[in-house]
C-alpha positions as CSV (number, residue, x, y, z in Angstrom):
1,M,52.2,-73.8,63.2
2,K,55.6,-73.8,65.2
3,S,58.3,-71.5,64.5
4,E,60.6,-74.3,63.6
5,D,58.4,-75.3,61.0
6,A,59.8,-74.4,57.2
7,H,59.2,-71.2,55.9
8,F,59.1,-70.5,51.8
9,R,57.2,-68.2,49.5
10,L,55.0,-69.4,47.1
11,R,53.3,-68.0,44.1
12,L,49.9,-69.1,43.0
13,P,47.5,-68.0,40.1
14,I,44.9,-65.9,41.2
15,G,42.1,-68.0,40.5
16,L,44.0,-70.9,42.6
17,H,44.5,-68.3,45.6
18,K,40.5,-67.5,45.1
19,Q,39.8,-71.2,45.5
20,L,42.4,-71.6,48.6
21,Y,40.5,-68.8,50.3
22,Q,37.1,-69.9,49.8
23,S,37.9,-73.5,50.8
24,A,39.7,-72.1,53.9
25,E,36.6,-69.7,54.7
26,K,34.1,-72.8,54.8
27,N,36.7,-74.9,56.9
28,D,37.0,-72.3,59.3
29,R,40.9,-72.2,58.9
30,S,43.6,-69.9,57.5
31,I,45.1,-70.3,54.0
32,N,48.2,-71.8,55.3
33,A,46.5,-74.3,57.3
34,E,44.3,-75.2,54.4
35,I,47.2,-75.6,52.0
36,V,48.9,-78.0,54.8
37,A,45.7,-80.0,55.2
38,R,45.4,-80.6,51.4
39,L,48.9,-81.4,50.9
40,R,48.8,-84.0,53.8
41,K,45.8,-85.5,52.4
42,S,47.2,-85.7,49.0
43,F,50.1,-87.7,50.4
44,D,47.5,-89.9,52.2
45,W,46.7,-91.4,48.5
46,E,50.2,-92.8,48.0
47,Q,49.3,-95.5,50.5
48,Y,46.8,-96.9,48.1
49,D,47.7,-99.1,45.3
50,L,45.1,-97.6,42.3
51,P,45.8,-100.2,39.6
52,T,45.4,-103.0,42.1
53,M,42.0,-101.4,43.4
54,S,40.9,-100.8,40.1
55,A,41.5,-104.2,39.1
56,D,39.8,-105.4,42.6
57,I,36.8,-103.2,41.3
58,Q,36.4,-104.6,38.0
59,S,36.4,-108.3,39.7
60,M,33.9,-107.3,42.2
61,Q,31.7,-106.0,39.5
62,S,32.0,-109.0,37.4
63,E,31.0,-111.0,40.7
64,I,27.6,-108.6,41.2
65,S,27.0,-109.2,37.7
66,E,27.1,-113.2,38.3
67,L,24.9,-112.6,41.7
68,K,22.7,-110.7,40.1
69,S,22.0,-113.4,37.0
70,N,21.8,-116.1,39.9
71,I,19.1,-114.2,41.4
72,E,17.3,-113.8,38.2
73,R,17.4,-117.3,37.9
74,L,16.3,-118.0,41.4
75,Q,13.6,-115.6,41.3
76,A,12.5,-117.2,37.9
77,A,12.7,-120.8,39.6
78,L,10.3,-119.6,42.6
79,Y,8.0,-117.9,40.3
80,K,7.5,-121.4,38.4
81,L,7.2,-123.1,41.5
82,K,4.2,-120.6,43.0
83,S,2.5,-121.0,39.5
84,D,2.9,-125.1,39.8
85,I,1.3,-125.1,43.1
């Protein structure tokens, strides 16, 4: 980080500090860089409209269920055709 970046003190529960330390080591960065990366990532989620996405997923699940039913009917029809031949 540059010297013109904002500085402030932060108190963390010991357990959370330990998790950050372990994650920082795993990601080969400082605890500060780990915190910054995680904060940035949390703001990325704000671009998603989760209720709309949830409704879209439910709609897709319904469509998938309908497609599965259609496939099963087609398979049954093919099986019947094969047995009639």
